[in-house]
C-alpha positions in Angstrom: 97.3 133.6 104.4 100.9 134.2 105.6 101.0 132.0 108.4 99.7 129.1 105.5 102.9 130.2 103.5 105.1 130.2 106.4 104.7 126.9 107.9 104.9 126.0 103.7 108.2 127.6 103.0 110.0 128.1 106.7 110.5 124.4 106.7 111.8 123.7 103.3 114.2 127.0 104.0 115.5 125.5 107.1 116.6 122.4 105.1 118.7 124.7 103.2 120.5 125.6 106.0 120.8 122.0 107.3 122.7 121.3 104.3 125.2 123.1 105.1 125.7 122.5 109.2 128.3 120.2 110.5 127.3 117.5 112.4 127.8 119.1 115.9 126.3 120.7 118.6 125.2 124.1 116.8 123.1 122.1 114.2 121.5 120.1 116.9 120.3 123.1 118.5 119.1 124.4 115.7 117.1 121.2 114.6 115.5 121.7 118.2 114.7 125.1 117.5 113.4 125.1 114.0 110.8 122.0 115.2 109.9 124.2 118.2 109.8 127.3 115.9 107.2 125.0 114.0 105.0 123.7 116.6 104.4 127.4 118.0 103.2 127.9 114.7 101.2 125.2 114.5 99.4 125.9 117.8 98.9 129.6 116.4 97.3 128.1 113.4 95.0 126.0 115.3 94.1 129.2 118.0 93.7 131.5 114.7 91.6 129.4 112.9 89.4 127.0 115.3 85.9 127.5 114.7 86.5 129.7 111.8 84.9 127.5 109.2 86.5 127.3 105.7 88.5 129.9 104.4 89.8 130.7 100.9 93.0 132.3 100.4 93.6 134.2 96.8 96.9 134.3 95.8 98.7 134.7 92.5 99.1 131.0 90.7 100.8 132.0 87.5 104.4 132.5 88.8 103.9 129.9 91.0 102.8 127.1 89.0 105.4 127.7 86.5 108.3 127.2 89.1 106.2 124.5 90.5 106.4 123.1 86.9 110.0 123.7 86.5 110.9 121.6 89.8 108.6 119.0 88.3 110.8 118.7 85.3 114.0 119.1 87.1 112.7 116.2 89.7 111.6 114.1 87.0 115.0 114.4 85.3 116.8 113.5 88.7 114.6 110.5 88.5 115.6 109.8 84.8 119.6 109.8 85.8 119.0 107.6 89.1 116.8 104.8 86.8 119.0 104.9 83.8 122.0 104.6 86.4 120.5 101.6 88.4 118.8 100.3 85.1 115.3 101.0 86.8 113.2 101.0 83.3 109.7 100.5 84.6 110.5 103.6 86.5 111.8 105.6 83.9 109.0 104.5 81.9 106.8 105.6 84.3 108.2 109.3 85.1 108.4 109.9 81.4 104.7 109.0 80.9 103.3 110.9 84.3 105.5 114.3 83.3 104.0 113.8 79.5 100.3 113.6 80.6 100.6 116.2 83.3 102.6 118.6 80.9 99.9 117.8 78.0 97.1 118.3 80.9 98.3 121.8 81.5 98.6 122.8 78.0 95.1 122.2 77.8 93.6 124.1 80.4 93.5 127.8 80.3 94.3 130.1 82.6 91.6 130.2 85.4 90.1 133.0 87.0 90.3 131.6 90.4 92.8 132.4 92.6 91.6 130.3 95.9 95.0 128.4 95.6 95.5 128.0 99.5 92.6 127.1 101.9 92.0 125.8 105.8 89.2 124.6 107.4 88.8 122.0 110.7 90.1 118.7 108.5 93.5 120.4 107.4 93.7 122.1 110.8 93.9 118.4 112.4 96.2 117.6 109.7 99.0 120.3 110.3 98.6 119.6 113.7 99.8 115.9 113.1 102.1 117.5 110.5 103.8 120.0 112.5 103.7 118.3 116.6 104.5 115.0 115.8 106.6 115.7 112.8 108.7 118.1 114.8 108.8 115.7 117.9 110.1 113.1 115.8 113.2 115.8 114.1 114.2 116.3 117.7 114.4 112.1 118.3 116.5 112.2 115.1 119.2 114.2 116.6 119.7 111.7 119.6 118.9 108.4 117.7 121.3 109.4 114.5 124.1 110.0 117.0 123.7 106.2 118.4 122.8 104.7 114.7 126.1 105.9 113.4 128.0 104.6 116.3 126.3 101.3 115.5 126.9 101.5 112.0 130.9 103.3 111.8 131.1 101.8 108.8 128.6 103.7 106.9 129.1 107.3 105.3 127.4 109.7 107.6 125.2 111.8 105.7 123.1 113.2 108.5 123.1 116.9 106.8 121.3 115.4 103.9 119.2 113.5 106.5 117.6 116.3 108.3 117.1 118.3 105.8 115.0 116.0 104.0 113.1 115.6 107.2 112.1 119.1 106.8 111.2 119.1 103.2 108.7 116.2 104.2 107.4 118.4 106.4 106.7 121.4 104.3 105.7 118.8 101.4 102.7 117.7 103.8 101.9 121.5 104.6 101.7 121.7 101.1 99.1 119.2 100.6 96.9 119.7 103.4 96.9 123.7 102.5 96.4 123.4 98.7 93.3 123.7 96.9 94.4 123.8 93.4 95.1 120.3 92.3 98.2 121.1 90.7 99.8 122.5 93.5 98.3 119.6 95.7 100.0 117.2 93.0 103.5 119.1 93.3 103.4 118.7 96.9 103.0 114.8 96.6 105.6 113.8 94.6 107.8 115.7 97.0 106.7 113.4 99.7 107.7 110.8 97.1 111.0 111.6 96.6 111.5 112.6 100.0 110.6 108.7 101.1 112.7 107.6 98.5 116.0 109.3 99.2 115.2 108.4 102.9 114.3 104.7 102.4 117.9 104.7 100.9 119.7 106.3 103.7 122.6 103.5 104.0 121.8 102.8 100.0 123.4 99.7 100.5 122.0 96.6 98.7 118.6 96.2 100.5 117.6 100.0 101.1 118.4 100.5 97.6 116.2 97.6 96.4 113.4 98.8 98.7 113.7 102.6 98.3 113.7 101.8 94.0 110.2 99.4 94.6 108.4 102.5 96.8 109.5 104.9 94.3 107.8 102.4 91.3 104.4 102.0 93.4 104.1 105.7 94.4 104.5 107.0 90.8 102.6 104.0 89.7 99.8 105.9 92.2 100.6 109.5 90.8 99.4 108.7 87.4 96.0 108.5 89.0 96.8 112.5 89.1 97.9 112.7 86.1 94.9 111.5 84.2 92.6 113.1 86.1 94.3 116.7 85.2 93.9 114.9 81.6 90.3 114.2 82.1 90.1 118.1 83.4 91.9 119.4 80.5 89.8 117.5 77.7 86.1 117.8 79.8 86.8 121.5 81.7 89.8 123.4 79.4 88.7 126.3 81.3 90.3 125.1 84.5 87.5 125.4 87.5 87.3 122.1 88.1 91.4 122.4 89.0 90.5 123.6 92.4 89.4 120.9 94.6 86.7 122.7 96.5 84.8 123.2 92.9 85.4 119.7 91.7 84.0 118.5 95.0 80.8 120.6 94.9 80.1 119.7 91.1 78.9 116.4 92.7 79.4 113.0 91.5 78.1 113.2 88.2 81.0 115.2 87.2 83.5 114.2 89.9 83.7 110.4 90.2 86.1 109.7 87.2 88.2 112.0 88.9 87.6 111.0 92.7 88.2 107.5 91.6 91.4 108.2 89.9 92.6 110.3 93.0 91.4 107.2 94.9 93.9 104.8 93.4 96.7 107.7 94.0 95.4 107.7 97.6 95.5 103.7 98.0 99.3 103.7 96.7 100.1 106.4 98.9 98.2 104.7 101.9 100.4 101.3 101.1 96.6 99.2 101.1 96.6 96.4 99.0 98.6 95.3 96.6 100.7 98.2 97.2 101.7 97.2 100.9 104.8 95.9 100.3 106.8 99.4 99.9 106.2 100.1 103.4 107.0 96.9 104.9 110.1 97.8 102.6 110.6 100.9 104.0 111.9 99.8 107.3 115.2 98.8 106.6 115.5 102.7 106.9 116.0 105.0 110.3 113.4 104.5 112.4 112.6 107.9 112.9 111.9 107.5 108.8 109.5 104.5 110.0 107.7 107.0 112.4 107.4 109.6 110.0 106.2 107.8 107.1 103.5 106.1 109.6 102.3 108.9 111.6 102.4 112.2 109.9 103.5 112.5 106.4 103.3 109.9 104.0 100.7 107.3 104.0 98.7 110.1 105.8 98.5 112.0 102.5 96.7 108.8 101.1 94.2 108.8 102.8 94.1 112.5 103.6 93.0 112.7 99.5 90.6 109.5 99.8 88.8 111.2 103.1 88.2 114.5 100.8 87.1 113.4 98.2 84.5 111.1 100.9 81.6 113.3 99.6 81.8 112.3 96.0 82.2 108.3 97.4 78.9 108.3 99.2 76.5 105.5 98.1 78.3 104.8 95.3 80.0 101.8 93.9 83.3 103.5 93.7 83.4 104.2 97.2 81.8 100.5 98.0 85.0 99.1 95.9 87.2 101.3 97.7 85.7 100.7 100.6 86.2 96.5 100.4 89.6 97.5 99.6 90.6 99.0 102.7 88.3 96.5 104.9 90.4 93.4 103.1 93.5 94.9 104.0 92.5 95.7 107.4 91.7 92.1 108.0 94.7 90.2 106.1 97.3 93.0 107.6 96.5 92.6 111.0 96.3 88.7 110.6 100.0 89.1 109.0 101.2 91.2 112.1 100.1 88.2 114.0 103.0 86.3 112.6 105.6 88.8 112.9 107.7 89.0 115.9 110.2 91.7 114.5 108.4 95.0 116.2 108.8 97.5 113.3 107.0 95.0 111.4 103.9 94.6 113.8 103.9 98.1 113.4 104.1 98.3 110.0 101.2 95.7 109.2 99.3 97.2 111.8 99.7 101.0 109.7 98.6 99.1 107.1 95.5 97.6 108.3 94.4 100.5 110.2 94.9 102.7 107.1 93.0 100.4 105.8 90.2 101.0 108.4 90.1 104.5 107.3 90.0 104.1 103.6 86.9 101.7 104.3 85.2 104.4 106.3 86.2 107.0 103.9 84.4 104.9 101.0 81.3 104.7 102.4 81.4 108.5 102.7 78.5 109.0 105.2 79.0 111.6 107.9 79.2 108.9 110.8 81.8 107.0 108.8 84.0 110.1 108.1 83.9 111.2 112.0 84.8 107.6 113.0 87.7 108.0 109.9 89.4 111.6 110.8 89.6 110.2 114.5 91.0 106.9 113.4 93.6 109.3 111.7 94.6 111.2 114.8 94.9 108.7 117.1 97.1 106.2 114.4 99.1 109.3 114.3 99.8 109.8 117.7 100.1 106.1 118.9 102.1 104.8 115.9 104.9 107.8 116.4 105.0 107.1 120.3 106.0 103.2 119.3 107.9 103.3 116.6 110.2 106.3 118.5 110.3 103.7 121.5 110.9 100.9 119.7 114.4 102.8 118.0 115.1 103.3 121.6 114.8 100.2 122.7 116.4 98.6 119.6 119.8 100.4 120.7 120.0 99.9 124.1 119.2 95.9 123.9 120.8 95.6 120.8 117.6 94.2 119.3 113.7 94.9 117.9 112.3 91.3 118.3 109.5 91.0 120.3 110.3 88.0 122.3 113.6 90.2 123.3 111.1 92.6 124.9 110.7 90.1 127.9 110.3 91.9 131.1 111.1 95.3 129.4 109.6 97.5 132.3 111.6 96.2 134.9 115.0 96.6 132.9 113.9 100.1 130.7 110.8 101.2 133.1 110.2 104.5 131.5 110.5 103.6 128.1 108.3 101.0 128.9 105.4 102.4 130.5 105.8 104.6 127.0 105.2 101.6 125.2 102.1 100.1 126.9 100.7 103.5 126.8 100.8 103.8 123.2 99.8 100.0 122.4 97.0 100.4 124.8 96.0 103.1 122.9 95.5 101.4 120.0 93.4 98.3 121.6 92.5 99.0 125.1 88.7 100.2 125.9 87.8 103.1 126.1 90.8 104.7 124.6 91.4 105.8 121.2 91.5 103.3 118.1 88.6 101.1 120.0 86.3 104.2 120.1 86.6 104.8 116.3 86.4 101.1 115.7 82.7 101.4 117.3 82.1 104.5 115.7 83.2 102.9 112.3 81.2 100.1 113.1 77.9 102.2 114.0 78.1 103.8 110.2 78.9 100.0 108.5 75.6 98.7 109.8 73.9 102.3 108.5 75.4 101.7 105.0 74.1 99.4 102.1 75.9 96.4 101.7 77.7 97.5 104.8 77.5 93.7 106.4 80.4 92.5 104.6 82.6 95.5 106.1 80.8 94.3 109.4 82.8 91.1 109.2 85.6 92.2 107.8 86.2 94.9 110.7 85.1 92.5 113.7 87.0 89.4 112.7 89.8 92.0 111.8 89.6 93.6 115.6 89.9 90.5 117.1 92.9 89.3 115.3 94.1 93.0 116.3 93.7 92.1 120.4 95.6 88.9 119.4 98.9 90.9 118.4 99.2 93.5 120.6 98.2 91.4 123.7 101.0 89.3 122.7 103.3 92.3 122.6 101.7 93.9 125.8 102.1 90.5 127.5 106.3 90.3 126.9 106.5 93.8 128.3 105.0 93.2 131.6 106.1 89.9 132.0 108.0 88.8 135.2 110.0 85.9 134.9 112.7 86.7 137.3 114.0 89.6 138.8 114.9 92.0 136.2 118.0 94.1 136.8 117.9 97.6 135.4 120.1 98.4 132.0 122.3 100.8 132.9 122.0 103.0 129.7 121.7 106.5 129.0 118.8 107.9 126.7 119.6 111.3 124.9 118.1 114.3 126.1 116.6 114.4 122.5 114.7 111.0 122.4 113.4 112.1 126.0 111.9 115.4 124.5 110.2 113.7 121.8 109.3 110.4 124.0 107.7 112.1 126.5 105.4 114.6 124.7 103.8 112.2 122.5 103.1 109.8 125.4 101.4 112.8 127.2 99.4 113.4 124.4 98.3 110.1 123.5 96.6 109.8 127.2 95.2 113.4 126.7 93.3 112.5 123.2 92.3 109.0 124.2 91.0 110.9 127.5 89.6 114.1 125.6 88.9 113.4 122.3 85.3 114.7 123.0 86.7 118.0 122.8 88.5 117.2 119.6 85.5 115.8 118.5 83.3 119.0 118.9 85.5 121.8 118.4 87.1 120.4 114.9 85.9 117.0 113.8 82.2 117.7 114.4 82.3 121.0 112.4 84.0 119.8 109.4 81.8 116.7 109.2 78.7 119.1 109.8 80.2 121.4 107.3 79.4 119.0 104.7 76.3 116.9 105.9 74.4 119.6 107.8 74.7 116.8 110.4 77.2 114.9 112.3 77.8 112.1 114.7 78.2 112.5 118.5 78.3 110.6 121.6 75.4 110.5 123.4 75.5 111.2 127.4 75.3 107.5 128.2 78.1 106.2 126.1 80.3 109.3 128.0 79.2 107.5 131.3 80.5 104.2 130.3 83.7 105.5 128.8 84.0 107.2 132.3 83.4 103.9 134.0 85.9 102.5 131.9 88.5 104.8 132.4 88.0 104.1 136.2 88.3 100.4 135.8 91.3 100.6 133.5 93.6 103.1 135.3 92.4 103.8 138.8 91.9 100.5 140.1 94.8 98.7 139.1 96.9 101.3 140.5 95.5 101.4 143.5 96.4 98.0 143.8 100.0 98.9 144.4 98.8 100.3 148.1 98.4 96.2 149.0 101.3 95.2 147.4 104.3 96.8 149.8 105.8 93.4 150.1 106.2 92.2 146.6 107.1 88.7 146.2 107.8 86.8 142.8 106.4 83.3 142.6 108.4 80.9 140.9 106.6 79.2 137.8 105.5 75.7 137.9 106.8 73.2 135.2 104.9 70.0 135.0 104.1 70.4 138.8 107.8 71.6 139.6 108.7 75.0 140.4 111.4 76.5 138.6 114.7 78.2 140.1 115.7 81.6 139.8 117.2 81.3 137.1 114.7 80.1 134.8 116.1 76.2 135.2 113.4 73.0 136.6 113.6 69.7 137.1 112.6 67.0 134.0 112.0 63.6 133.7 114.5 61.6 135.5 116.0 64.5 137.5 117.2 66.4 134.2 117.9 70.4 134.7 116.0 71.9 132.0 115.6 75.2 130.7 112.1 77.1 131.3 111.7 79.0 127.5 108.5 81.1 127.4 107.7 82.4 124.3 104.5 83.4 122.1 102.7 81.8 119.2 103.3 83.0 115.7 101.0 80.6 113.8 103.5 81.1 110.8 101.5 78.2 108.8 97.9 80.1 109.3 98.8 83.9 109.4 102.4 84.0 107.3 103.0 87.1 105.2 103.1 85.3 101.8 100.4 83.5 102.2 97.7 86.5 103.3 99.6 88.5 101.2 99.1 86.6 98.1 95.4 86.2 98.9 94.9 90.2 99.8 97.0 91.2 96.8 94.2 89.2 94.4 91.6 90.2 95.8 92.3 94.0 96.1 93.8 93.7 92.7 90.2 92.2 91.4 88.5 95.4 93.1 90.8 98.0 91.7 90.3 96.9 88.5 86.7 96.7 88.6 86.4 100.0 89.7 88.6 101.8 87.4 87.6 99.5 84.2 84.0 100.4 85.5 83.8 103.8 86.0 85.9 104.4 82.5 83.3 102.7 80.7 80.8 104.3 82.5 79.5 101.0 83.7 79.5 102.0 87.4 79.2 105.1 89.0 
């Protein structure tokens, strides 16, 4: 128990220190030291509890709950002040309703004798490792990145003290989310993540950042109502308070827990940026790149899918679960389509995140043992790949002055080290036999076995085909050799390398060694719930080894036969181009050679597909909520 409490409190206490430490070498050193301690403690957590199953911890709740309630009131008061100052009346209304409902529910629920407020199991170990390792590496990366960021934005107030404080509060809150068995505690930490994301998205506090931060806050407060009404339902139907414990609520089964599961699922959809709530995550791209990496990989959106996966046993073979799956499936297909039309690398990553989280949601909604196995692996692969890609894009943007994919032409020759890291991250997202592709295969099997799963199979098949399109476009630009590239003479900070190199190694290690991850953590969790678990057969393992050979060993072996590498000129209309990328056109006129990707905005435009997806998903969510409250569906 002490280790769990340490992981929650230590980053929060460190955040207080960062509020007073001035910018400089001392603060940078302390960031690295605190991050290293968090990583070490997280690894020790794995060693201590891997194979231990589910362990509950008795901890006195009354005083802690009162402190959390007081902090919720303070946070609400601060948000009401900002809402009044900037005339955000919808936010003010949501804050008042949410706080009022939660306080009313707390007045109904009697003090429960159960003290199992904290717990740990294989799934929470996986989430803790994502938070602790990836989140801490992002904090280390931020030291060098934010120094460059303010060098490029010298007219912006330097608020790095608050920036680093918020990063570590974010990590502390996420540990609280994944270790809390008490739903009131989980909700408190959930709201802290909402507050941190709002402040980090609005870091620059210019007009656009402020607008996007308030929009993210609006949608996440709307999702918070799902938790608030869950407490009201528990208070009215079970004032003894036993159902406040998540394990007790889930164990009660669908007959008791379906309404709370649907309401918490709604909260998860907003936090995970599923359509029609996806716009807040796209708007969050105005924040500094480490914020984007943190939101997408180890904190905000992962909290959303975490609670949905937790309640997957309740969704299993139910109409509520099927509707949640359809929201995820439609989001996966259409967000992947929108990514085709984007040339801004951060927007491509944003829509890819929304899409892949949609696939996790689709698996969790199905709720079978095979689907949950796939969902957890998707979470792991996505977290590592997206953190690596976001941080790499942040470094590239500062070095070449652009985050446009078209400006990354030949990056393998200009910034070879970072380009290789980006290539590994992209390969982990879509190339066989790595990462996401294995998880998608498992999801496909789960959908085929589920009732009415053929619709999800179609959404997965077409969405995956679209995914290959936009990842291949980007990968092609990185490795394209249109001229003899001159390496950029730029210095990348040690802090950035300290984060990027371990993430690259981790990406490769997890892609190759994920059967071990599955055997020691994912399978025990799934087996503990369902009494059975999905595994890879020996034949599939042999096929994967062959794929690894073809994807890695054979291409690398070709280097031996390319000692005298020559770059052949492009042929345009039957004429060779010159070394400076020109060719003779009609009547001998010299014309430049322009190579670019197709973006097909007329077919896959952001506005066009967003409107379709939002409308369809609103219908699914409305049907779920209205149906469950009226007792029509279950």
